[in-house]
C-alpha positions as CSV (number, residue, x, y, z in Angstrom):
1,M,18.8,-0.5,-5.0
2,T,22.2,-0.2,-3.3
3,P,22.3,1.7,0.1
4,A,21.6,5.3,0.2
5,A,23.8,8.1,0.8
6,P,24.7,8.4,4.7
7,F,22.2,11.4,5.3
8,Y,19.3,9.8,3.5
9,G,20.0,6.3,4.8
10,S,20.0,7.7,8.5
11,I,16.3,8.8,8.3
12,P,14.0,6.3,10.1
13,V,11.2,5.0,7.9
14,F,7.7,5.6,9.1
15,R,4.8,3.3,8.3
16,G,1.5,4.8,9.2
17,F,0.4,7.4,6.5
18,T,-1.7,9.1,9.1
19,S,1.6,10.5,10.7
20,L,2.4,12.2,7.4
21,M,2.3,15.8,8.8
22,E,4.3,15.1,12.0
23,P,7.2,17.6,11.7
24,A,9.6,15.4,13.6
25,L,9.6,12.8,10.8
26,Y,11.3,15.3,8.4
27,A,15.1,16.0,8.4
28,P,16.5,19.2,6.6
29,L,18.5,18.3,3.5
30,P,22.3,19.2,3.9
31,D,23.0,22.7,2.5
32,D,25.4,21.4,-0.2
33,W,22.8,19.1,-1.8
34,S,20.7,20.0,-4.9
35,I,17.1,19.6,-6.0
36,G,16.4,18.1,-9.5
37,V,13.1,19.2,-11.1
38,A,11.5,18.1,-14.4
39,D,8.2,18.6,-16.0
40,I,6.5,18.3,-19.3
41,V,5.8,21.6,-21.2
42,D,2.1,21.8,-22.3
43,S,1.4,18.6,-20.5
44,T,-2.3,19.7,-20.6
45,K,-2.3,19.5,-24.4
46,A,-0.7,16.1,-24.4
47,I,-3.4,15.0,-21.9
48,A,-6.1,16.5,-24.1
49,A,-4.6,14.4,-27.0
50,Q,-4.9,11.3,-24.8
51,R,-1.1,10.8,-24.5
52,Y,-1.4,9.7,-20.9
53,K,1.1,6.9,-21.1
54,A,3.6,9.0,-22.9
55,V,3.3,11.8,-20.3
56,N,3.7,9.3,-17.4
57,M,6.6,7.5,-19.1
58,A,8.5,10.8,-19.4
59,G,8.0,11.6,-15.7
60,A,9.1,8.1,-14.6
61,A,12.1,8.1,-17.0
62,V,13.6,10.9,-14.9
63,I,13.7,8.7,-11.9
64,A,14.9,5.7,-13.8
65,A,17.7,7.5,-15.6
66,V,19.0,9.2,-12.4
67,T,18.7,5.8,-10.4
68,N,20.8,4.1,-13.1
69,A,23.4,6.9,-13.4
70,L,23.8,6.6,-9.7
71,E,24.4,2.9,-10.1
72,G,21.3,2.1,-7.9
73,R,22.1,4.2,-4.9
74,E,19.0,5.3,-3.1
75,F,18.1,8.9,-3.2
76,P,14.9,10.8,-2.3
77,F,12.5,11.3,-5.3
78,V,8.9,11.9,-5.9
79,F,6.9,11.2,-9.2
80,G,4.5,13.9,-10.1
81,G,2.7,12.3,-13.2
82,D,3.9,14.8,-15.8
83,G,7.3,15.2,-14.1
84,A,9.4,14.3,-11.1
85,S,11.6,15.9,-8.4
86,F,14.5,14.5,-6.5
87,A,17.4,15.5,-4.3
88,V,21.1,14.4,-4.7
89,A,24.3,14.7,-2.8
90,P,27.3,16.7,-4.2
91,S,29.1,13.6,-5.1
92,D,26.2,12.6,-7.4
93,L,25.4,15.9,-8.8
94,D,27.3,15.6,-12.2
95,A,25.9,12.2,-12.9
96,A,22.4,13.5,-12.2
97,R,22.9,16.5,-14.4
98,E,24.0,14.2,-17.3
99,A,21.0,11.9,-16.7
100,L,18.6,14.9,-16.7
101,A,20.1,16.3,-19.9
102,A,19.9,12.9,-21.7
103,T,16.4,12.2,-20.5
104,A,15.1,15.6,-21.9
105,T,16.7,14.8,-25.3
106,W,15.2,11.3,-25.2
107,V,11.7,12.7,-24.3
108,R,11.7,15.1,-27.3
109,E,13.2,12.5,-29.7
110,D,11.2,9.4,-28.8
111,L,8.0,10.7,-27.0
112,D,7.7,13.9,-29.1
113,L,7.3,15.9,-25.8
114,E,9.2,18.9,-24.5
115,M,10.7,18.4,-21.0
116,R,12.1,21.2,-18.8
117,V,14.8,20.1,-16.4
118,G,16.8,22.0,-13.8
119,L,19.1,21.6,-10.7
120,V,18.5,23.9,-7.9
121,P,21.1,24.3,-4.9
122,V,19.4,23.8,-1.5
123,S,21.3,26.8,-0.4
124,A,19.6,29.0,-3.0
125,I,16.2,27.7,-1.7
126,R,17.2,28.6,1.9
127,A,18.2,32.1,0.7
128,Q,14.5,32.5,0.0
129,G,13.5,31.7,3.6
130,L,12.2,28.4,2.6
131,D,13.5,24.9,3.4
132,V,13.7,21.4,2.0
133,R,13.0,18.6,4.5
134,V,12.6,15.0,3.8
135,A,11.0,12.0,5.3
136,R,10.8,8.2,4.3
137,F,7.4,6.6,4.1
138,G,7.2,2.9,3.9
139,P,4.1,1.6,2.2
140,S,5.4,-1.9,2.9
141,A,8.5,-3.6,4.4
142,N,9.9,-3.8,0.8
143,L,10.8,-0.1,0.2
144,S,10.3,3.5,1.1
145,Y,9.3,6.6,-0.7
146,A,10.4,10.0,0.0
147,M,8.1,12.9,1.2
148,F,9.1,16.6,1.1
149,S,8.2,19.5,3.2
150,G,9.4,23.1,3.8
151,G,8.1,24.8,0.7
152,G,11.4,24.5,-1.2
153,L,10.4,21.8,-3.7
154,A,7.5,23.9,-4.9
155,W,9.7,27.0,-5.2
156,A,12.4,25.0,-7.1
157,D,9.6,23.8,-9.5
158,A,8.4,27.3,-10.1
159,A,11.9,28.7,-10.6
160,M,12.5,26.0,-13.3
161,K,9.4,27.1,-15.1
162,R,10.7,30.7,-15.1
163,G,13.8,29.4,-16.9
164,E,16.1,29.6,-13.8
165,F,18.6,26.8,-13.0
166,A,18.1,25.2,-16.4
167,V,19.9,22.2,-17.4
168,A,20.4,22.1,-21.2
169,E,19.5,19.1,-23.3
170,A,22.1,16.7,-24.3
171,P,23.2,16.5,-27.9
172,D,20.7,14.9,-30.3
173,G,20.8,11.2,-30.2
174,T,21.9,10.9,-26.6
175,Q,19.9,8.2,-24.8
176,P,19.8,7.9,-21.0
177,D,20.1,4.3,-19.5
178,L,16.4,3.6,-18.8
179,S,16.9,-0.1,-17.9
180,G,14.1,-1.4,-15.8
181,L,11.5,1.1,-17.0
182,S,8.3,-0.3,-18.5
183,C,4.4,0.2,-18.6
184,R,3.3,-3.3,-19.5
185,F,0.1,-3.4,-17.3
186,E,-3.3,-2.5,-18.5
187,V,-5.3,0.3,-17.0
188,M,-7.0,-0.5,-13.6
189,P,-10.8,0.2,-13.7
190,A,-12.4,1.7,-10.7
191,S,-14.1,-0.9,-8.5
192,R,-15.7,1.4,-5.9
193,G,-17.1,4.1,-8.4
194,L,-14.5,6.4,-9.7
195,I,-10.9,7.1,-9.6
196,L,-10.1,10.4,-8.1
197,S,-6.8,12.5,-8.6
198,V,-6.3,14.7,-5.6
199,L,-3.8,17.6,-5.4
200,V,-3.8,20.0,-2.3
201,M,-1.4,22.8,-1.8
202,P,-1.4,25.5,0.9
203,T,-2.6,28.9,0.0
204,P,0.4,31.4,0.2
205,G,0.6,32.9,3.8
206,A,-1.9,30.1,5.2
207,D,-1.4,29.1,8.8
208,P,0.7,26.0,8.8
209,Q,-1.3,24.5,11.7
210,A,-4.5,25.1,9.8
211,F,-3.1,23.5,6.7
212,R,-2.0,20.4,8.7
213,K,-5.3,20.0,10.1
214,V,-7.0,20.0,6.6
215,I,-4.5,17.4,5.4
216,E,-4.9,15.2,8.4
217,D,-8.7,15.4,7.9
218,I,-8.3,14.3,4.3
219,I,-6.1,11.5,5.2
220,H,-8.5,10.2,7.9
221,L,-11.4,10.3,5.6
222,V,-9.5,8.3,3.0
223,E,-8.2,5.8,5.6
224,R,-11.6,4.7,6.4
225,S,-12.0,3.6,2.9
226,P,-11.1,-0.2,2.0
227,D,-7.3,-0.4,1.5
228,G,-7.0,3.3,2.1
229,G,-8.4,4.0,-1.4
230,R,-5.6,2.0,-3.2
231,P,-6.5,1.8,-6.8
232,V,-4.4,-1.3,-7.6
233,P,-6.5,-4.6,-7.4
234,S,-5.5,-6.9,-4.7
235,Q,-4.5,-9.6,-7.2
236,G,-2.4,-7.1,-9.1
237,P,-3.1,-5.0,-12.3
238,P,-4.4,-6.8,-15.5
239,L,-1.7,-7.9,-17.8
240,T,-2.3,-8.9,-21.5
241,W,-0.2,-9.4,-24.5
242,P,1.1,-7.6,-26.4
243,P,1.1,-4.9,-23.8
244,Q,-0.3,-1.5,-24.5
245,G,3.1,0.1,-23.5
246,L,5.1,-2.0,-26.0
247,E,6.1,1.0,-28.2
248,Y,7.3,3.1,-25.3
249,E,9.3,0.2,-23.7
250,A,10.9,-0.4,-27.1
251,R,12.0,3.2,-27.3
252,T,13.7,2.9,-23.8
253,K,16.0,0.3,-25.1
254,R,19.5,1.0,-26.5
255,G,21.1,-0.2,-29.6
256,G,20.0,-1.2,-33.0
257,P,17.1,0.1,-35.2
258,L,13.7,0.6,-33.5
259,V,12.1,-2.3,-35.4
260,A,14.7,-4.7,-33.9
261,R,14.1,-3.3,-30.5
262,R,10.3,-3.7,-30.9
263,A,10.8,-7.5,-31.8
264,R,13.0,-8.0,-28.8
265,V,10.5,-6.4,-26.5
266,L,7.6,-8.2,-28.2
267,A,9.4,-11.6,-27.4
268,Y,10.4,-10.8,-24.0
269,T,7.0,-9.5,-23.0
270,L,5.4,-12.7,-24.4
271,F,7.8,-14.8,-22.2
272,V,6.9,-12.7,-19.2
273,Y,3.2,-12.8,-20.0
274,L,3.2,-16.5,-20.1
275,I,5.1,-16.9,-16.8
276,M,2.6,-14.6,-15.1
277,R,-0.4,-16.1,-16.7
278,F,0.4,-19.6,-15.7
279,D,2.1,-18.8,-12.5
280,L,5.4,-20.4,-13.5
281,N,8.3,-20.2,-11.1
282,V,11.4,-19.5,-13.1
283,G,15.0,-19.0,-11.8
284,G,13.9,-17.8,-8.3
285,F,11.1,-15.6,-9.8
286,V,7.7,-16.4,-8.1
287,P,4.9,-14.6,-9.9
288,D,2.5,-14.6,-6.9
289,V,5.3,-12.9,-4.7
290,Y,5.9,-10.4,-7.4
291,K,2.2,-9.6,-7.8
292,R,1.7,-9.1,-4.1
293,Q,4.9,-6.8,-4.1
294,V,3.4,-4.7,-7.0
295,V,0.2,-4.1,-4.9
296,E,2.3,-3.3,-1.7
297,N,4.8,-1.1,-3.5
298,S,2.3,1.1,-5.5
299,D,3.0,4.8,-5.1
300,F,-0.5,6.1,-5.1
301,R,-0.2,8.7,-2.2
302,K,2.6,11.1,-1.4
303,Y,3.5,14.5,-0.2
304,D,5.9,17.1,-1.8
305,D,4.9,20.5,-0.2
306,G,1.4,19.2,-1.0
307,L,-0.8,16.1,-0.8
308,R,-1.1,14.0,-3.9
309,M,-3.2,10.9,-4.1
310,I,-4.9,8.6,-6.7
311,L,-7.8,7.1,-5.1
312,D,-10.4,4.3,-6.0
313,C,-13.3,5.8,-4.0
314,T,-17.0,5.8,-3.8
315,P,-19.1,8.9,-4.9
316,Q,-19.8,9.4,-1.2
317,L,-16.2,9.6,-0.3
318,E,-15.6,12.1,-3.3
319,R,-18.3,14.3,-2.0
320,A,-16.8,14.3,1.6
321,L,-13.3,15.2,0.3
322,S,-14.7,17.9,-2.0
323,D,-16.8,19.5,0.8
324,R,-13.9,19.4,3.3
325,L,-11.6,21.0,0.7
326,A,-14.1,23.6,-0.5
327,A,-14.6,24.6,3.1
328,A,-10.8,25.0,3.6
329,A,-10.5,26.9,0.4
330,R,-13.1,29.4,1.5
331,D,-11.2,29.8,4.6
332,G,-8.1,30.6,2.6
333,I,-6.1,27.6,3.9
334,V,-5.8,25.5,0.7
335,R,-5.8,25.6,-3.1
336,Y,-6.8,22.2,-4.5
337,G,-7.6,20.3,-7.8
338,L,-9.7,17.2,-8.2
339,H,-10.1,15.1,-11.3
340,Q,-12.5,12.3,-11.8
341,Q,-11.9,9.3,-14.3
342,D,-12.8,5.7,-14.6
343,A,-9.4,4.0,-14.4
344,A,-5.9,4.3,-13.0
345,M,-2.6,3.4,-14.7
346,M,0.8,2.2,-13.5
347,T,4.3,2.8,-14.7
348,C,6.9,0.5,-13.4
349,F,10.6,0.7,-12.6
350,T,11.9,-2.8,-11.9
351,P,15.7,-2.9,-12.1
352,S,15.5,-6.6,-11.0
353,A,12.3,-8.7,-10.7
354,L,14.2,-10.9,-8.2
355,R,14.3,-8.0,-5.6
356,S,11.5,-6.7,-3.6
357,D,12.2,-3.0,-4.0
358,H,10.7,-2.5,-7.3
359,V,8.8,0.7,-7.7
360,H,5.3,1.4,-9.3
361,F,4.0,4.8,-10.1
362,I,0.3,5.4,-10.2
363,D,-1.7,8.1,-11.9
364,G,-5.2,8.6,-13.3
365,A,-5.7,7.0,-16.6
366,R,-7.7,9.9,-18.1
367,G,-5.7,13.0,-17.1
368,G,-4.6,12.2,-13.5
369,Y,-2.3,14.6,-11.6
370,A,-1.8,17.0,-14.6
371,S,-5.7,17.5,-14.8
372,A,-5.9,18.0,-11.1
373,A,-3.0,20.6,-11.4
374,T,-5.0,22.4,-14.1
375,A,-8.0,22.6,-11.8
376,L,-5.8,23.9,-8.9
377,K,-4.2,26.5,-11.2
378,A,-7.7,27.6,-12.2
379,M,-8.7,28.1,-8.6
380,A,-5.6,30.1,-7.9
381,A,-6.1,32.4,-10.9
382,G,-9.7,32.9,-9.7
383,A,-8.6,33.9,-6.2
384,S,-5.9,36.3,-7.5
């Protein structure tokens, strides 16, 4: 990606995930910026129909479309499984709006899903007494991911779901630029027992220091696990041909009938598969380096007004996390959702395989974040 806007580029990158809740790491977004939000309507039904890849592809498409519309300029974003959130400067607002509108149309026409999209001024969020603060976490030396705090992102998402700040779909047939978006890797089976989707949010009115302590306790429990619970195998995710995501990748392409796009993707993915399978260095591309970067760049833990993680963990760790969260819920500090499954999945955004900053979004392969969110909503409803 090209350099970030001056504000975002000025935020120092922190490396240790255990520092996540340190307030000094977060800088307030400028008042004239806007928050983009997107989510799949009735994602629970899509998950029940086992359309996991389609839901994840839709969420990642938002980030790909906005990145391409901004001509690769860095901006803060977070992938949520069945949606995404991001922040843009005033100079990028029109391009982001067009990308959101086009993505919503593409998701409806090509994925047969309904996506809500909205743009919320940061000033409107602050008028509610909330804030949007952003930090940059570097999982590796290759790139950084945005983390958000202040409560504003959660408020913007809820406002969008109420129909406020909506961005209308683009006309039928409009296709966003989704160059670099793919889901070629196979699912990644659990190696330590189970894949656990974790979603932890503060209970409204909870003491911020008590919430911080809970999140830090959870992170410290996870950090004692091998590789911090990373669900991506050290040698990279499995790759076969033809890839399971062939149909979705074909639909991201522009130009020509779908059958021709399928044929082009089929041929190109065979070429890539052979290069990766036999470790062939081609034109500056080194498969072993790329595989290592895929592992290092995997986005399996994040913070966007709440903690999100996809963990490969033992049953013992799952029990320890569940016990700590249950105690915090009884104390009125958190609402949480956990979802167990047997594998994780990866959706990739690789504008250039020759650069080290390609991004790889991780979710559970049997419900993931969307199912954890359903469990969280059920807890919230039971407490009300």
